[in-house]
N, C-alpha and C positions, 0 to 999 in steps of 0.2 A: 504494500500500500504506500509506504513512504517513498519507495523507489519510483512508483508510478507518479506520485505528486511531484517529486523532484524532476523527473524526466518531462512531465507535462509542462511544468513551469519554466523549463530551460529552453533557450532559443535553439532551434535546429536549422540545418541548411535548407530544409524544405518548408518551414513554417515559423511564424512568430510564436513566442512563448505565451502560454495561457497566464492570466493573472493568478496569483496564488489562491485567491478565493474561488476562482473558476476550477482550478485543479482539485480543490477540496470538494466542491460540488460534484465533480466527476466521481470521486470516491463514494460519496453518498448515493449517487445515482446507481452505482455498481454494487451497492450493498445487496446481499443475498444472491447476486449473480456471480460476481468475481470474488467478493470478500465476505468473510463471516460478519454478520451484523453486530455481534458483541465486540469484535475487534474494531469495527468502524466506529461504534459508540465510544470505545476507549480512545481511539484516535481523536475524535471530535472533542472529547473532554480534556485533551492535553495539547492539541495543536489549534491555536486560535484561527478562526476564519479571517478576522480583521484584527491584526496585531496592533498593539499600542503604537501610536505615531502615524498610522495610516490616515490619509485624508479620504473621507467618504462622502457620498451624496445620498440624501434621503429622498423618498418618494414625495415628500412635501416640497422639494426643491432646495431645502436647506443643505448646507455642507459644513463639515467640521472635522476635527481631529479625534481619533479614537484615543481615549484616555485610560480605558480598561477594557480588555478583551472579553471579560465575563466568560472565562473558560467553562465549558460544559453547556453553555447556552448558545447554540449555533446561530451565528449571524445577529446576535442581540447585544452588541457592545455598548459601553457608556461612551457618549460622544460629546465633545465640547463644540457647540454650534458657534461658528464664527462668521458664516455667510447666510444671508436671508434667501428667500425663494427667488429673488431677482438677481442673485449673485453679488449683492452689495455686502461689503464687510460691515458687521454690526459693531456698535460702540462697546457694548457690554456682552461679551460671549457668555453663554450659559451652558450647563450640562444637562443632558437627558440620558437616562438609563433605559435603553430599549427593552430591557428585561422586565421593567415595571409595567403593570397592567395599564396605567394611564397613557403609556406610549405604545400600546399594542397596535395602533393604526400606522405607526411609523416603521418603515422598512429601509434597509440599506439597498440602494439600487445599483450603485457602482462604487468602486474604489477609484478616486480621482488620481491619487498619487500613492504608489505602493513602494 
């Protein structure tokens, strides 16, 4: 599994590298087909989909920096929002924890800078 993620996220002569979060999603998609589901779960609990320091964009249009990966909670990091839905830098950045119920409607749609 780890080898597959590393290979998928590496540049090859015949293709561009997948983003690390895309490589992780591929592992999840192959659970039960290529990988033992228990091992996939263990992998997800220890390898963050969006590591600390990555800039992500949310489905709300807002963007910010991951401040805590929230290991074990796939794709639900804590994010310091720095840009509003129009891409304008905000004066007072604030944090949202996507693992909290009040932010259940917010999703990471892309990693802007990995």
